[in-house]
N, C-alpha and C positions, 0 to 999 in steps of 0.2 A: 505494499499500499505506500504510495508517492502522494508527494505533495504537488499539484497542477494548478498554475491560475489558469482563469478563465481562456479559452482558445477560438478564435474567429473561426477555424476549420471544425470545431465540434458537432457532431451529428445531436439531433433532437429527436427522439419519439416519444410518442403521445400513446400511451395503454390506456383502454378503458379498463376499468376496475368498479368493483361495486360501493367504492368511494370516491367515485369520480376517475376524472381523466388522471393518471399518471405521468409527469412529465420528468424523462431523465434525459440527461444529457451526457454524451459519452468524448472523450478526447484523448488521444494518445494511449486507446486500449484500456482505460478505466472508466467508471462511474465516475463523474466530476460533481454532479449535484441529481437530486430527484427531489419534486414537490408534488401534491395532490393540487388539480385545479378543480373548481366546481364545474368548468365547462373548458371545450377542447382551446389550446393554446391559437393565437391570430396568426403565428409564424407556421407553417407548414413542417412536416418532418423532414430534415434535410439529412442525406446520406452520404457517407464515404465509405468507398469499397471497404478500406482497411478495418472498419469495424463492423461490418455485416456479421461475422458470427457471434461478435458480443451483441449485437443489436437483438440477434436471432435467438441466443442465449438467455438474456434479461427477458424476453417477451414468455418463455419456456418457463424459466423459473417464477415470475411473477403468477401465471397462470395457474401453477402448480401450488403456490401457496395459497391463493385463495381456493383452490380445491380442498385445501387441509393435507395435501400430500407432499409439502417440501418442508424439513426437517429444521433447515437454514438456509439462507442466501449464499452461494459459492460463485460469486463475482469479486471482479478485481475494482476497491473502488479507492479513489484519490480523495482525499484529505487535504483541507486546508484550513489550520487552525494552530494554536501552540501544540507544544510538545505534548502537555498534559492534555488537552481535548483532544488531541490524537488518539493517542493512549487509551483514552476513555472510549471514542468510538471504536475503536479497533475491538477491547474487550465485550463492548455490548454486540457488535457486530457477529461475535461468537454463541452470544447465546441460542440456543437452539426453540422452536417453535412451543409455544406454551410455556416456558422456562422464565421464571419471574426472581428476580432478585431485586437487593434494596440499594438504593445512591451508595450506601456504607459499604456493601459488599464490592462495587463496583471500586470504591477509592480504594478499599484493601487491595483489590486484584491490583491495581496500579501502582502499587507499593504508597500509596499517599492516604493512610487509614483516617487521618481527622479531614479529610478534602471530601466529606459527601456534598457539601453545598457547592464546590467546585464541578463535583459531576452532574449536579442539578442544572449548573450555567451550562456545562458544556452539550448536555442534552438539547436544553432550549435552543442551541445554537448550533445543532447539527444542519447539514446540508442533504442530508441521504436519508428522507422520509422513506419508511418501508426497510432499507436496506440496514440501516442502522436503528435497531427496533425499539425506539424510546418507550413503546408500549410496555417493555417488559422491565421496565426500572421502576419499582414501586418506593412507598414509604417503608420503615422497618415494620410497621403492623402489617406489611403486604396489601394495602390498600393505595389506590393510584392517588397521584398528588399534583393538584393544579391543571385540571383537565375537566371540561365541559362534559356534563353526561350524555351529551348530543353530539361531539367533537368526533372526529376521527380516532384519536387515540382510545378514548372509551369503545368505539364501535370494536377497535381491533382488539383490545382486550376479552370483551364480550366473545368474539370469535373465537379466538385463542382458547379461551377457559373453556368454551362448549363443545371442543372438538377432543 
């Protein structure tokens, strides 16, 4: 997982999901960012030959996730953040479907056991919706923190807990 800045030659793909369109930006062989949108993006999907296999794999894994058949994403992610944020995102990206951990658990796994607030801040700043599964990081009591009951993160938690 490398650090990559925005690239004008990046591929942008739009994937329909039960939560709206997932907009994924791919550059230099890795996912640079992903975000949910309520409606399709104004720009059309742009393709580059070098990322064709990756785009196909992203679509396949997203479909399998929403079918409840994917344990965790195995896709290259490019992070743009502080060293600690990147450590947090790598740790969280390794969580399996339906596996929930606390902010303190992630902080300990990153070697900074007192940095649970830093973990929360990093999760709020992730540029990888779905691929760095923020819904799997919960409070010490096992309850989700800082989310709307009708939001996407709440929907994802219900989805993963019922399967």
